[in-house]
C-alpha angles and dihedrals in degrees: 000000000000091000090055091053093050092053089051089052095048093053096071088046090055093049092050091051092050090046089051092048092048093050089048090050092048093047092045090051094047091048090048092048094047089049092051090046092049092045088051090054089057101035143050111204136185139163092197092096135109137190114253132194138177108271114194117201115223102225123168117232096209133040121249149114120292110252100175140009107201101178138054135204116300095008119151112236134183124223110279096022112140114254105172136005121204128203103264103178095112092048090047087055090052090050092052089048091051089049093050089050089053095050089050090050090050091051089050088054091052093052092048092051089048090052092047090051089049090047093050091050091050087052088055094048092047092051093049089049091049091052090049090051090050090055092050089047089055090050090046094052088052089050090050093049092048093045092046090051090049093047089050091052093050090046088062093043092054093056084059092048088236092128133038125250092247092060090048094053090047089058093045089050092049091049092049092045092053090048089049093050090049089054092050094051090047090054092049087052092056090048088052093052094047090048090050090050091048092050089047092054090048089051088052088051094049093047087052089051089052089055091048090047095050090048091050089052093052090052091045091050088051089053091052092048090050093049092046090050092051092047089054088053089067088075108065118201136189113268092214144346112298148100129293118238135188101359102200105171133091135201110272093026117135113232126191125214108274096022117138114238107167141315140255114215102211119237126264094333093121133148137168129243110206122189108215125183117259089241088064094048096090093058098048116086133180113267097027116145114257134189118206125197121188121216088222092054108040124191091023119111117208114205115229143146138221107268107177146330129245113252088231142020122272092251090065091061095050120114088248110031114206117265112210094182093080092088097244096092116167115181114235126180106251123220123226119208111236118195112222122192127204111239101190107070090172089067102117090200089068085080090066095054117101132193110269096025114143114241137177114237126206117187114194102221096165121102 
């Protein structure tokens, strides 16, 4: 009888405890819901985000056999460090051939200049000779005029029998000799003019040869520069500070120009691309504060900010973009890539972040 009374007394107590627990759960759930709602009004979160980095592919600019591989996977390199060396013997031969062709062109230029100088000297000599002949012609003309005057006077005298026939013939011979000498000098003048013209033509030809030789030198110099540039491409260096990844090349392997060999992940220049739902887009602004937490580095908050927005949704950059004109349209909430930049370069934990890591992003959208 006493046991029955005790059971009846404990039943109301259990009901009260259950009611208290239920009320506590409802209050806790309400508080949690309100907290989450309030947090959602001030924060835009997503776990669809990855760390990104500049990855520079190492691609040879010339073809050739690999002579040396100076790096290995995951090795840290500095800008300018040698990564690969190709066998450049054939390119060195081409450089020497180009240099020999340049030397020949320079020699041809010197010869053309010497020929031009000689031609100009000959022009001066011919012109000087022509001037000397002109002076002789003027003297000869005076002699002809004098001998003609003397002959005419003797012609009148012989009619009067004042002079002898021999004297007359001597004056005639002197006149004819002076005229003959004038003709010879005039012929020499024509030859001198002809020679001067020929030398002038030769000078023009040699001047043209100089122009051609100079143009040839420029072309040969370009060939030398091109050969030197190609030879320099046999030594492949790192474009920036970073870490080597996926070295897939061996000594003796033939590489073609443009063939990808491996990559260099560049330094601490990291950022995050977070894919937010389009329904969250209106709340996000450039410059807003961001907290980033990496799955690989829990309990550490990286300071960041919103840098920019993608001009299109991620689906538009897919290999096969969606085609909604086929008649089977199903509305799917799209995601817009948002670029987020780290703002605390002194954070030592940044060195532990790697491209491709998953992160959680929390943008502070509240005032």
